[in-house]
C-alpha positions as CSV (number, residue, x, y, z in Angstrom):
1,M,-6.6,19.7,2.4
2,N,-3.7,21.0,4.8
3,V,-2.8,18.0,7.0
4,G,-0.7,20.3,9.2
5,E,-3.4,22.5,10.1
6,L,-5.7,19.7,10.8
7,L,-3.5,17.8,13.3
8,H,-3.0,20.7,15.4
9,L,0.8,20.2,15.8
10,P,2.4,23.5,16.1
11,H,5.9,22.1,15.4
12,L,5.0,19.6,12.4
13,E,6.6,21.8,9.9
14,D,10.0,21.8,11.6
15,D,9.7,18.1,12.6
16,L,8.9,17.3,8.9
17,G,12.1,19.3,8.1
18,R,14.0,17.1,10.3
19,V,12.6,14.0,8.7
20,E,13.5,15.7,5.2
21,A,17.2,15.9,6.3
22,E,17.2,12.6,7.7
23,L,15.8,10.9,4.4
24,L,18.6,12.8,2.5
25,T,21.3,11.7,5.0
26,S,20.0,8.1,5.0
27,V,20.2,7.5,1.3
28,S,23.7,9.3,0.8
29,S,26.2,6.7,-0.6
30,E,29.9,6.9,-1.4
31,D,28.8,6.2,-5.0
32,P,27.4,9.9,-6.4
33,F,25.1,8.1,-8.9
34,L,23.4,5.9,-6.4
35,T,22.8,8.9,-4.1
36,E,21.4,10.8,-7.1
37,V,19.0,8.2,-8.0
38,A,18.1,7.3,-4.3
39,S,17.3,10.8,-3.5
40,H,15.4,11.6,-6.9
41,L,11.8,11.3,-5.6
42,I,12.8,12.7,-2.2
43,K,13.8,15.9,-4.0
44,A,10.6,15.9,-5.7
45,G,8.7,16.6,-2.6
46,G,5.4,14.9,-1.7
47,K,2.7,14.9,1.1
48,R,4.8,13.0,3.6
49,L,1.7,11.7,4.9
50,R,3.3,8.7,6.6
51,P,5.7,10.5,8.6
52,A,3.1,13.2,9.5
53,L,1.0,10.2,11.1
54,A,4.0,8.9,12.9
55,L,4.8,12.3,14.4
56,A,0.9,13.0,15.2
57,A,0.7,9.4,16.9
58,A,3.6,10.2,19.1
59,A,2.1,13.6,20.0
60,T,-1.2,12.3,21.0
61,Q,-0.1,12.0,24.7
62,G,2.7,14.6,24.7
63,G,5.4,11.7,24.0
64,L,6.8,13.7,21.0
65,D,9.0,16.1,23.1
66,E,10.4,13.2,25.0
67,G,11.5,11.0,22.0
68,R,11.5,13.5,19.2
69,H,14.7,12.1,17.7
70,E,13.7,8.5,17.8
71,V,10.3,9.4,16.2
72,V,12.0,11.4,13.6
73,R,14.1,8.4,12.6
74,G,11.1,6.1,12.9
75,A,9.1,8.6,10.5
76,C,12.1,8.4,8.0
77,A,12.0,4.8,8.1
78,V,8.3,4.4,7.0
79,E,8.8,7.2,4.3
80,L,11.8,5.3,2.9
81,V,9.6,2.0,2.6
82,H,7.1,4.0,0.8
83,L,9.5,5.6,-1.6
84,G,11.0,2.1,-2.3
85,S,7.7,0.9,-3.0
86,L,7.1,3.9,-5.4
87,Y,10.3,3.0,-7.4
88,H,9.0,-0.7,-7.7
89,D,5.6,0.4,-8.6
90,D,6.5,2.7,-11.5
91,V,8.5,-0.3,-13.0
92,I,5.4,-2.4,-12.9
93,D,3.0,0.2,-14.2
94,E,5.7,1.5,-16.7
95,A,4.9,4.9,-15.5
96,A,6.7,7.8,-17.1
97,T,6.1,10.6,-14.4
98,R,5.8,10.7,-10.7
99,R,5.1,13.8,-8.6
100,G,5.6,15.9,-11.8
101,V,9.1,14.8,-12.6
102,P,10.3,11.8,-14.8
103,T,10.2,8.4,-12.9
104,V,13.5,6.5,-12.2
105,N,12.7,4.0,-14.7
106,A,11.9,6.6,-17.3
107,K,14.9,8.8,-16.6
108,W,17.4,5.9,-16.1
109,D,16.1,2.3,-16.7
110,N,14.1,-0.3,-15.1
111,L,17.2,-2.2,-13.5
112,V,18.3,1.0,-11.7
113,A,14.8,1.6,-10.5
114,I,14.5,-1.9,-9.1
115,V,17.9,-1.9,-7.3
116,C,17.5,1.6,-6.0
117,G,14.0,0.5,-4.5
118,D,15.7,-2.3,-2.9
119,Y,18.4,0.1,-1.4
120,L,15.8,2.4,0.0
121,L,14.2,-0.7,1.7
122,A,17.5,-1.7,3.1
123,R,18.2,1.7,4.5
124,A,14.5,1.7,6.1
125,S,15.5,-1.6,7.7
126,E,18.8,-0.2,9.0
127,I,17.1,2.6,10.6
128,A,14.4,0.4,12.1
129,A,17.1,-2.0,13.5
130,S,19.0,1.0,15.3
131,L,15.4,1.8,17.0
132,G,15.1,-1.9,18.3
133,T,13.9,-5.3,17.7
134,E,10.2,-4.5,17.9
135,I,10.4,-1.7,15.2
136,A,12.5,-3.9,13.0
137,G,10.3,-6.8,13.1
138,L,7.4,-4.5,12.1
139,L,8.8,-3.0,9.5
140,A,9.8,-6.3,8.0
141,A,6.3,-7.6,8.4
142,T,4.8,-4.4,7.0
143,I,7.1,-4.8,3.8
144,A,5.9,-8.4,3.5
145,R,2.2,-7.0,3.7
146,L,3.0,-4.5,1.0
147,C,4.1,-7.3,-1.3
148,E,1.1,-9.6,-0.5
149,G,-1.3,-6.7,-1.7
150,E,0.5,-6.0,-4.9
151,V,0.5,-9.9,-5.7
152,L,-3.2,-9.8,-4.8
153,E,-3.8,-6.7,-7.2
154,I,-1.5,-8.4,-9.9
155,Q,-3.5,-11.6,-9.8
156,T,-6.7,-9.8,-10.6
157,A,-5.4,-7.7,-13.4
158,F,-7.7,-7.1,-16.4
159,D,-10.4,-9.3,-14.4
160,V,-14.0,-7.6,-14.7
161,T,-15.2,-10.3,-12.2
162,R,-13.0,-8.9,-9.5
163,S,-14.7,-8.8,-6.2
164,D,-15.2,-6.0,-3.6
165,T,-13.5,-8.7,-1.2
166,S,-10.4,-8.9,-3.2
167,Y,-10.1,-5.2,-3.9
168,L,-10.3,-4.4,-0.1
169,A,-7.8,-7.2,0.7
170,A,-5.2,-5.7,-1.9
171,I,-5.7,-2.2,-0.5
172,S,-5.4,-3.5,3.0
173,G,-2.0,-4.9,2.2
174,K,-0.4,-2.4,-0.2
175,T,-1.5,0.8,1.4
176,A,-3.3,0.5,4.7
177,S,-0.6,-1.7,6.3
178,L,1.9,1.1,5.9
179,L,-0.1,3.8,7.4
180,A,-0.8,1.4,10.4
181,C,2.8,1.0,10.7
182,S,3.3,4.6,10.7
183,C,1.1,5.3,13.6
184,R,2.4,2.3,15.3
185,V,6.2,3.4,14.9
186,G,5.4,6.9,16.2
187,A,3.5,5.5,19.2
188,I,6.2,2.9,20.3
189,C,9.0,5.3,19.6
190,A,7.2,7.8,22.0
191,D,6.6,4.9,24.5
192,L,3.2,5.3,24.7
193,P,0.9,2.8,26.6
194,R,0.3,-0.5,24.8
195,D,-3.6,-0.1,24.6
196,V,-2.9,3.5,23.0
197,V,-0.2,1.8,20.5
198,D,-2.8,-0.6,19.3
199,A,-5.8,1.9,19.1
200,L,-3.4,4.2,16.9
201,T,-2.4,1.1,14.8
202,A,-6.2,0.3,14.2
203,Y,-6.6,4.0,13.3
204,G,-3.9,4.1,10.7
205,H,-5.2,1.0,8.9
206,A,-8.8,2.3,8.8
207,F,-7.6,5.8,7.7
208,G,-5.2,4.0,5.2
209,M,-8.3,2.2,3.6
210,V,-10.0,5.6,3.1
211,F,-7.0,7.2,1.6
212,Q,-6.5,4.5,-1.1
213,I,-10.2,4.4,-2.0
214,V,-9.9,8.2,-2.4
215,D,-6.7,7.7,-4.3
216,D,-8.5,5.2,-6.6
217,I,-11.4,7.7,-7.1
218,N,-9.1,10.4,-8.2
219,D,-7.7,8.3,-10.7
220,L,-11.1,8.3,-12.3
221,I,-11.8,11.9,-11.9
222,L,-8.9,14.0,-12.0
223,T,-6.6,14.9,-15.1
224,E,-3.1,13.7,-15.3
225,E,-1.9,17.0,-14.6
226,E,-3.7,17.2,-11.3
227,L,-2.7,13.7,-10.2
228,G,0.8,14.5,-11.0
229,K,1.2,11.1,-12.7
230,P,-0.6,9.1,-15.6
231,A,-4.0,8.0,-14.7
232,G,-3.2,4.5,-15.7
233,D,-5.4,2.2,-13.4
234,V,-7.8,1.5,-16.2
235,V,-5.3,1.1,-19.0
236,G,-3.2,-1.0,-16.7
237,G,-6.1,-3.4,-15.9
238,V,-6.2,-2.5,-12.2
239,Y,-10.1,-2.3,-11.8
240,N,-10.8,-0.6,-8.5
241,L,-13.7,0.2,-6.2
242,P,-15.6,2.9,-8.3
243,L,-15.4,0.8,-11.4
244,L,-16.4,-2.4,-9.6
245,R,-19.5,-0.8,-8.2
246,A,-20.4,0.5,-11.7
247,L,-19.8,-3.1,-13.2
248,A,-22.6,-4.2,-10.7
249,L,-25.1,-1.9,-12.1
250,P,-27.4,-3.5,-14.7
251,D,-27.6,-0.1,-16.7
252,V,-24.1,0.2,-17.5
253,A,-22.6,-3.4,-17.0
254,D,-23.1,-4.5,-20.6
255,E,-21.4,-1.5,-22.0
256,L,-18.5,-1.7,-19.4
257,H,-18.0,-5.5,-20.1
258,A,-17.9,-4.9,-24.0
259,L,-15.0,-2.4,-23.5
260,L,-13.2,-4.5,-20.8
261,G,-14.3,-7.8,-20.9
262,S,-11.4,-9.1,-23.4
263,G,-9.0,-9.6,-20.6
264,A,-6.5,-7.5,-22.6
265,P,-5.2,-4.0,-22.3
266,V,-7.5,-1.2,-23.7
267,G,-6.2,2.0,-25.4
268,R,-6.6,5.7,-24.0
269,P,-9.9,6.5,-26.0
270,E,-11.5,3.3,-24.4
271,A,-10.2,4.0,-21.0
272,E,-11.6,7.6,-21.2
273,K,-15.1,6.3,-22.2
274,V,-14.8,3.9,-19.1
275,R,-14.0,6.6,-16.8
276,A,-17.0,8.6,-18.2
277,I,-19.3,5.8,-17.8
278,V,-18.3,5.1,-14.2
279,R,-18.5,8.7,-13.1
280,A,-22.1,9.1,-14.8
281,S,-23.3,5.9,-13.4
282,G,-22.9,6.5,-9.5
283,G,-19.9,4.2,-9.0
284,V,-17.9,7.1,-7.5
285,E,-20.8,8.0,-5.1
286,A,-20.9,4.3,-4.2
287,A,-17.0,4.1,-3.3
288,V,-17.5,7.2,-1.1
289,L,-20.0,5.4,0.7
290,V,-17.5,2.5,1.5
291,G,-14.9,5.0,2.3
292,R,-17.2,6.7,4.9
293,Q,-17.6,3.3,6.7
294,Y,-13.8,3.1,7.2
295,A,-13.6,6.8,8.0
296,D,-16.0,5.9,10.9
297,Q,-13.9,3.0,11.9
298,A,-11.0,5.4,12.2
299,V,-12.9,7.7,14.3
300,A,-14.2,4.9,16.6
301,A,-10.4,3.4,16.9
302,L,-9.4,6.6,18.5
303,G,-11.7,6.1,21.6
304,P,-9.1,4.6,23.8
305,V,-6.4,7.3,23.2
306,G,-8.4,9.9,25.0
307,P,-9.3,13.4,24.1
308,G,-7.2,16.3,22.6
309,P,-6.6,18.5,19.6
310,V,-4.4,15.9,18.0
311,I,-6.9,13.4,18.5
312,D,-9.7,15.7,17.0
313,G,-7.5,16.4,13.9
314,L,-6.9,12.8,13.3
315,A,-10.6,12.1,13.6
316,E,-11.2,14.6,10.9
317,L,-8.8,13.4,8.3
318,G,-10.7,10.7,6.6
319,H,-14.0,12.4,6.2
320,R,-12.2,15.6,5.2
321,L,-10.5,13.5,2.5
322,L,-14.0,12.1,1.4
323,D,-15.6,15.8,1.6
324,N,-13.0,16.9,-1.0
325,V,-14.1,14.3,-3.7
326,P,-16.3,16.1,-6.3
327,V,-19.2,13.8,-6.6
């Protein structure tokens, strides 16, 4: 899915290029080693979804042209938060690859990854502070929400009784909060009206829920080559929505409990069997339906923003992501 084409932003590629340059500049240090490690995932590329949402939010009412530099810096700040969280996530997950390259923890070690993740968060905070106290406070609160979401997820590791409510609360913190923040930062930097800022924030949160649900579905149905990282949720004990919905089905619940119910890690063969059962049981389709509800919420949230091509593009994003899920 080409996000740029959907968002109808003619200068998106140029603006994302500015974000890219800002990212590399912001992580540069007098220590060449720190610069190398901090820029490792930046140079590996990525969707840059969060900066794109910040830019799109700013452009919904023409504000991007007037505050382009501030919006680009805000977009850089939210992407640095995302990157810092990935450095930490890869340590938690003991991941070996990310975006088709070795993770920082695999290429160097866990200590380097943790400290450099902190460095990226610090640089994000520094940029946010330069944009004003509101942006600084927003970014700090969002980092706290990311941590809360991760802790909620860790608390339910290997728990076959994990509830949908627990799952949704975790992804609200660890993913949706930062996408909401991205939209809010772009809107504030563009000096949009407060009701529009709030509407775009609500949109970002609802779309973030869709995005994470689709990501969790992909972990079950795509190969590691397609994912660009190990498909590790089942192995790591993170039981997400498609699996939770399958566990609630009488026809397959006993088999899944037999495979997962020990509360301990399972091997790759068992994990692959779990994935096959979930795919065949309708767990993926059930998760897509939940995603559709959040995609509808995202569309509804845009009502106060007003019509326009960028709004049309934002409204399509959630459902288009779900349309691409092979069910």
